[in-house]
N, C-alpha and C positions, 0 to 999 in steps of 0.2 A: 406675731398677730398683724393682719392689715387692715386699715380702715376700707370700708365699701362708699364709695360716693353715693348718697341718697340724694337724688338730683331730680328725680320725675314723679309725680304723683301715683304713677303706674306701679313704681315698685312698691308699694304698700302692698298691693294684693298680694304679692309674694310673700312679704313677712307675714301677713294675717293668716295664710295658709300654711305655713311651715309648722314643722312639727317641731319640736325643741324650742331652744332659746336663741335671741337676739337682743341685741342691744342699739338701741338708737341714741346718739349723743348729739344734741343741738350746740353748734358753736357760733358765737359772733366772732368774727375774724378782727372787731376794733375794740372788743374789750378785753382789757388785764384781767379780769378775774374769770372769765370764760377762757384765757389762754393757761391761767394758772392751774384750772379745775381739767383741762385737757390734758396737760401735762402730769398733773398727778394720777390721772385715772391712766394714762398710757405708761407711767413708772411701775405699775402695779398689776397690768391687764394679765400678763402670763401667769395668774393664778387662774384664770378663768379656762374653762374647759375649751380645747382648741376646736370644737364644734359649734361654738358661739359667735355667732355672726355679727360684726361689728361695723354698723351703718354710721355716715358721720353725715350732720346737714351744714353747710355754709348759711348762715341765716341770712346773711347780705345779699345771695346771689338765690336763694330759693325758698324765698318768704312764704309763697303758696304752699310748698310741701310741709313746712314747719307747720301752717296752719292746719294742716290735712291731717297731719300726725297728732295735733291736739284734737282735732272733732273726732278721728276713727278710733283712738285710744281712749277718749275720753278724760285728758288730763288737760290743765289749764295749762297754757304755753308760758314757759320761762326760758330763761337765756342767762348761762349755761343750763343744760338740763339731760338727764341721762334718764331713757326708758327702759324697762329689762321687760321682754316680751316672751311669753310661753305659750307654744300653741295658738298663737294669734291674739293675745288677751296682754295687757300692761297688767303685769302682777307688781310692780314696784316702779318708784319713779323718784329721783331728787333731784334736788337744784343746787346751785352755786358752791359753797363748801362742803357740802353734802355727797358731793359726788364722789363715788368711791367702788372701784373695781373689787374690793373686799366685801363690800356689802352686798354688791351683786351676786359674787362668786359663794356668798354663804348661803343665798336664795337657792343659785341653781344646786349646790352639792347637798342640801339638805332635802331637795327632791330626788337625788340620785338614789 
């Protein structure tokens, strides 16, 4: 699996319109906790269905996109943070040490 850079607010419309699942990962490149959460997620992301799109936000360069994600998906901003989007709606989000591909996969696979 590969990250899709989420660097423009306009990209959020496609995520909201997509049928199926997307994941948005908010990451601060200056934060060691964020780096550990990202590495942990990447170490287990192969359990997610291949059709799951994985979006990555670099908070230091695209803070406006991060703020738009919080607003449009009605979640409080945190960093690091993972949002699981289904059919354009955030159905699950976690932050810091709670970020887990396994937790996201359980929610995706339970709906299949």
